[in-house]
C-alpha positions as CSV (number, residue, x, y, z in Angstrom):
1,M,-24.3,8.4,-0.1
2,N,-27.3,6.9,1.8
3,R,-27.5,3.5,0.2
4,L,-25.8,0.2,0.7
5,Q,-22.6,-0.1,-1.4
6,K,-20.5,-3.1,-2.4
7,F,-16.7,-3.1,-2.2
8,F,-14.0,-5.5,-3.4
9,E,-10.6,-5.8,-1.7
10,Q,-8.2,-5.4,-4.6
11,G,-4.4,-5.1,-5.1
12,A,-2.5,-2.6,-7.3
13,Y,-2.5,-5.1,-10.2
14,G,-6.1,-6.1,-10.0
15,E,-5.6,-9.1,-7.8
16,K,-8.4,-10.0,-5.4
17,L,-8.3,-12.1,-2.2
18,G,-12.0,-12.9,-2.2
19,R,-13.1,-10.4,0.5
20,V,-16.2,-8.4,-0.4
21,A,-17.7,-5.8,1.9
22,Y,-21.0,-4.1,2.1
23,A,-21.3,-0.7,3.8
24,F,-23.2,2.6,3.6
25,Q,-19.9,4.6,3.7
26,A,-16.3,3.5,2.7
27,S,-15.1,5.1,5.9
28,S,-17.0,2.4,7.9
29,L,-14.9,-0.4,6.3
30,P,-12.2,-2.2,8.3
31,E,-8.6,-1.8,7.2
32,P,-7.8,-3.8,4.1
33,V,-5.1,-6.5,4.0
34,E,-1.6,-5.0,3.5
35,G,-1.1,-4.0,-0.1
36,M,-4.8,-4.0,-0.9
37,T,-7.5,-1.3,-1.0
38,W,-11.3,-1.3,-0.9
39,Q,-12.7,-0.6,-4.4
40,P,-16.4,0.2,-4.9
41,A,-18.3,-2.0,-7.3
42,Q,-19.3,0.0,-10.3
43,S,-22.6,-1.7,-10.7
44,F,-24.4,-2.9,-7.6
45,H,-28.2,-3.3,-7.1
46,V,-29.3,-4.8,-3.8
47,A,-32.5,-6.4,-5.3
48,D,-30.6,-8.0,-8.1
49,E,-28.0,-9.5,-5.7
50,L,-30.7,-10.8,-3.5
51,L,-32.4,-12.5,-6.4
52,Q,-29.2,-14.2,-7.3
53,D,-28.3,-15.1,-3.7
54,P,-31.1,-15.0,-1.1
55,G,-28.5,-15.8,1.6
56,L,-27.2,-12.2,1.2
57,K,-30.2,-11.0,3.2
58,D,-28.3,-11.8,6.5
59,V,-25.2,-10.1,5.2
60,F,-27.2,-6.9,4.4
61,K,-28.8,-7.1,7.8
62,A,-25.4,-7.3,9.4
63,A,-24.2,-4.3,7.4
64,V,-27.2,-2.2,8.6
65,A,-26.7,-3.3,12.2
66,D,-22.9,-3.0,12.4
67,G,-22.1,-0.4,9.7
68,Y,-20.5,-2.9,7.5
69,A,-20.3,-6.6,6.8
70,V,-17.3,-8.5,5.2
71,V,-17.8,-11.7,3.4
72,I,-14.9,-14.1,2.5
73,K,-15.7,-16.7,0.0
74,G,-17.1,-19.8,1.9
75,T,-17.6,-18.0,5.2
76,S,-20.4,-16.2,7.0
77,P,-20.6,-12.4,7.3
78,R,-18.5,-10.4,9.8
79,G,-19.3,-6.9,10.8
């Protein structure tokens, strides 16, 4: 797939730690925390997300430059 995708780090029982990743390919993502997996967001539209949170522009730029960007609630992107 050649478009930016959104992934949530999720446990076997649906628990989430608050990490969200953006990448073009799931294979580019870092290892999840033990006991968790990266799950793709079922509905993700870049433009809609940017309208809701213009600060994501920098996150998306990091994902393009580094292959992925991980956001933890309350922190800046890491790629």
